[in-house]
N, C-alpha and C positions, 0 to 999 in steps of 0.2 A: 115276042120276047117273053121269057119266063123269069120270074123272080124267085130266087132261092135265098131265104133268110138263114143266116148263120149266127152263131153266138156273138160275133163281133160286128154285126150289122147285116147289110144285104149285099148280094152279089147278083149282077145282071147276067143272065145266060141268054145270049142272043139266039135263042132257038137252037143252040148247039146240042147235039146228042151227047148223052152222058154214058159212061161205061162204069159198071159196078166193078171196082178194083178189088175189094175184099169186104168181108164182114166178120164180126166177132160176137160171140154169145158168152154169157156167163160161164165160168169154169164148171160150176155146179148148177147147170141149167135144168129146168123142168122139161125142156124140149131139146131134141137133137138139132143139129145145124140144118138138116133138111126140113124138119118140122117148122123151125123158125122162118126159114126162107119161104115155105109154103104159106104160113100165116100172113106174112107181109105181102107176098105176091097176090094172094087171094083177095086181099083188101085193095091192092093197087090195080086190079082189073077194071075198076070203075073210074080210073084216072087216065088222062092222056098226057100228063106232065112228063118231062124228060126223066125225072127220078123214077117215076112209076115204070116207064118203058125199060129202063136199065135193070131194075129189079125183076121185072117180068121176063126179060130175056134170059137172065141167069137161071131163074126158076124153071123156065121151059127147057133150057139146056141140061139142067139137072133132073129133068123129068119129075118135077114136083107135082103132086096131084092137087091142082087148084080146087078150092072149095068155094061154095057160094058165100057171098058177103051181103049182109043186110045193113040197113040204116047208114049207108055210106054218106059221109059229110066231108066236104072240102072246106078247109079253113085257110083261105088265101094268104100266102106269105108265112104260114105257120106249119101246116101239115094236113093230114087227113085222119079220119076216124071211121070206125064201123065195127060190125060184129061178124066174126067168122069163127067157126068151130066153138061156139058158145063162149067166146072171149071178146071183150070190148077192146079192140086193138087201136092204138094210136101210133102214127108215124109222123115224124117231123123234127123240128128244131129242138135244141136243148130248152129254150124258153117255153116252147109249147108243152114239153114234158113237165116242166116245173109249174107252169100255169095250171096244168091238170093234175097236179099233186102226185106225180110219179117220182119215186125215188130213183136217183141216178147213182149207181155204184161208182166208187172212186176209180176203179179200173177203166171204166168207160170215159170218165172225165179226163183222165190222163191220156188215154189213147186218142180221144177226139182232139185234144189240144195238139198232140203231135201231128196228126193227120192234117189238121187245119193249118198248122205252121208250114206244112209242105204244099199248101195251096189246094188241098182236096176238100170236097164237100162231105159233111158228116150228117147222117140222118139217124135219128134215134127211133127205136121201136119198143113199145112196152104195152103191158096190160096188167090188170090186178094190182095196181099201185106201184109197179116197178118197171124200169127199163130192163129188158131182157137181152137187148143186142143193139149193135150199131152197124151202119153201112158206110162204106167209104167209096165215094164216087169221084170221077175225074172227067173233065170235058174230053170228048173224043179226039179233038185235035191236039191235046196235051200228050206228052210222052208218058208212057206207063212204065 
């Protein structure tokens, strides 16, 4: 079983594969959508979590050039962190971002609340003190 913590508690994922439904980056982002996906996926190559597998699948389908990641750390129930392309990247829950002092833009808070209300899993991704994007995932057996 895999545990996925969300901002309203935890959700048990009985080893159910996840599908990356969509993702969103800041309107005025320092990176393109493909670069954002590449950063996240490069870090996730070190994880076998269902969230990592879903992000990696979309990155490979979009031919993202995965880069090496160093200092990978898994923070069970919270997220992951590591360095890729000279950026200290964090992926995980809203609380994980806040605990690591990353600013979360209002647009992501509002979008995450909508996605979670629909029963989807939201994963935040940030570096350099700010969340730069969010991922929306759904269990494979759920309707998309």
